[in-house]
C-alpha positions, -999 to +999 in steps of 0.1 A: +390-492+674+397-527+688+372-542+663+390-524+634+425-537+644+411-572+648+394-570+614+426-558+597+447-584+613+423-612+604+420-600+568+458-598+565+463-632+580+436-647+557+453-632+526+487-645+538+474-681+542+455-680+508+488-675+489+472-648+467+499-634+444+500-597+444+513-580+413+521-545+425+556-534+416+567-567+401+583-564+367+563-535+356+530-552+363+536-582+341+532-607+369+555-626+393+588-641+383+584-679+385+617-698+390+630-725+412+654-716+440+682-736+423+684-713+393+692-681+411+698-674+447+701-639+461+698-608+440+730-611+419+725-605+382+724-634+358+757-630+339+747-655+312+715-637+303+713-627+267+746-644+256+728-670+235+700-647+224+697-646+186+724-672+179+704-702+170+693-710+135+656-710+142+658-675+157+678-662+127+654-678+103+625-661+119+639-626+114+641-615+078+670-594+067+666-561+048+676-578+016+650-606+018+623-580+026+633-561-005+634-593-026+599-601-014+587-566-022+602-568-057+585-602-063+551-588-053+556-558-076+566-580-105+537-603-099+512-575-098+525-561-131+527-595-148+490-603-139+478-571-156+488-573-194+474-539-202+495-522-175+525-542-185+521-530-221+517-494-210+548-496-187+570-514-212+563-485-237+576-460-211+608-479-204+642-467-217+655-487-247+671-519-238+657-522-202+633-549-192+604-544-169+618-567-142+651-548-139+634-514-140+609-522-113+634-538-089+642-518-058+611-496-057+589-497-026+557-501-046+541-499-080+531-463-076+566-451-068+579-470-099+553-457-123+558-421-110+595-424-116+588-435-152+566-404-157+592-380-142+618-394-166+595-389-195+583-354-185+616-339-175+639-359-198+659-374-169+677-407-174+658-434-157+689-451-143+700-419-126+666-412-110+662-448-099+697-448-083+688-416-063+654-430-052+664-465-041+698-454-027+716-458-005+707-434+009+671-434-004+656-401-015+620-390-021+609-384-057+610-347-051+645-347-037+657-369-065+643-345-091+659-316-073+693-332-073+691-343-110+675-310-122+690-283-100+677-256-123+641-262-111+629-243-081+614-261-051+578-252-061+584-265-096+600-297-082+569-302-060+546-296-089+564-321-111+564-347-084+527-343-078+520-344-115+540-376-119+521-392-090+488-382-105+499-396-138+510-428-121+475-433-105+460-428-140+484-453-155+475-479-129+438-476-135+424-501-160+413-485-192+375-487-197+363-511-223+340-495-248 
């Protein structure tokens, strides 16, 4: 027993002298807090913590706003359509009279959603501007919900069938036509 106590004491003393940092129960296991004694003394909360967070120009520039993300998404969608002349021609023929492709595509999350909306308008004779307004919001609605609001005479299974049909047609429209 005397040997065990001597061993435990010696080991404890050796660890104490070696300055090994232990991480148990310190900031959820993320390591020790390193600070000079002049910054904070005692255990009082830092009353200035977080007051300046997010108020500098660099920080604000790093975080995109919702509008800039949507603008980036719109630009990507337009770019994809512009680089595929066959798709551009097919989509332009589906647009309502007097509407250009750029205006029609703006606001949609992706190319598939935009093309499916065009097919729903053609299949169910729904004005594109109304369907687009429901889908891109605010508040945003799914294709099926937008159809149900604009065509309340359709049952829920019919709405689902029409939405799936439009999504299938959109995938077919996106595929390049085989060259024979």
